[in-house]
N, C-alpha and C positions, 0 to 999 in steps of 0.2 A: 255344494259340489262345484268345482271349478270347471271352466270351459277350456278346451284345448288351446285357445288363443292366449290364455293366461300364461301358458308355458312356452309360447313362441319366442324364439331368439330375437325376433324383431320388435318385441313389445317395448314401447317407449322410444323407439328410434324414429328418425324422420322418414316418413313413408314416401317421400318424393323419389327415393332410390328404387322403390318397388313399382311406382306409378309415374315414370318420367313423361314429360310432355311429348316426346317424339316416339314413345313406346319402344325405345332402344336404350342402350347404355345401362345394362343391368349388373355390371361387374361387382359393385359394392353389395347389392342385394344378394347376388348369387353366393358371395363369400359367406354372408351371414346364414343363408338358407342351408348351406352345406353342413353347418354345425347344429342345425335346429332339431330338437327332439320330437317335434310334431310336424315334420316335413310331409309325412304321408297324409295326415289329416288336412293340412293346408292344400296340398295338391288335389285332394278329393273335393275340397270346398270350392276350389277355383277351376275345376275341370271344364266348365262351360263358359268361363269368363273370357271376354275378348280383349281385355286390357290388363296390363300389370303382370308382375311376377307372382306366382302362387306355387308354393312348395318347391321353389328352385327352378321352375319351368316358365319360360316366356310364352306368350300367346302362340307363336309359331311352333314351339316345342310341344305345347299341350295338344295342338292340332295333330301333330305327327305321332303322339303317344297315346291317342285315345284307346287303342287296342291293348297297349302294354302299360298299364298303370304302375305307378311307383308302389313297390311292395315294402312293407316293414322288414327290417332285418331282425330275425328272432334272437332273443337273448337266451343262451343255453349255458347251463353249468357244465364246464369242461369235464367234470367228473362223471357226468351222466352219459356213460358210454352207449347205452341202449338208444338214447335219443340222438346222439351223434351218428351212430350207425344207421338209424332210420333216415336221417336227413341226407347222409351221403348216398344211401341207396336210392332215395327219391331223386336226387340230383343226377345220378347215373341213369335212371329210367328216362328222365327228361332229355338228357343228352342223346341217349339211344334213339328216342323218338324223333329227334331232330337230325339223326344220321351223323352225329359227330363221332369220329373214330376215337377210341380210347387209347391213351398212351400208357403203356405198362412200364412201371419203374421197379427196379430191383430194390428190395429192402436192404438197408445197411444195418448190420448188427452192431 
């Protein structure tokens, strides 16, 4: 069984971009992290680290995002209408709880 790090987009790359001497200048690392299929696992693994970029987040960003962790994006078959309707309803409930007003749009036939 493989470990999540085996699927990381940064595997085999120079880690100095993720762990720079000044703990700044993460632009190259961030670009790779944005395409990574295991970004969520990486962010979780590095959530308490004080150095380096983990899951596309710098130490400062990890500190600010303790309460709102990176969530995986679900992969849904677009033909699964019931699942899509469930997800939309869940999103609407969350927006309602946050007090975000809904924008009604007319359907175009």
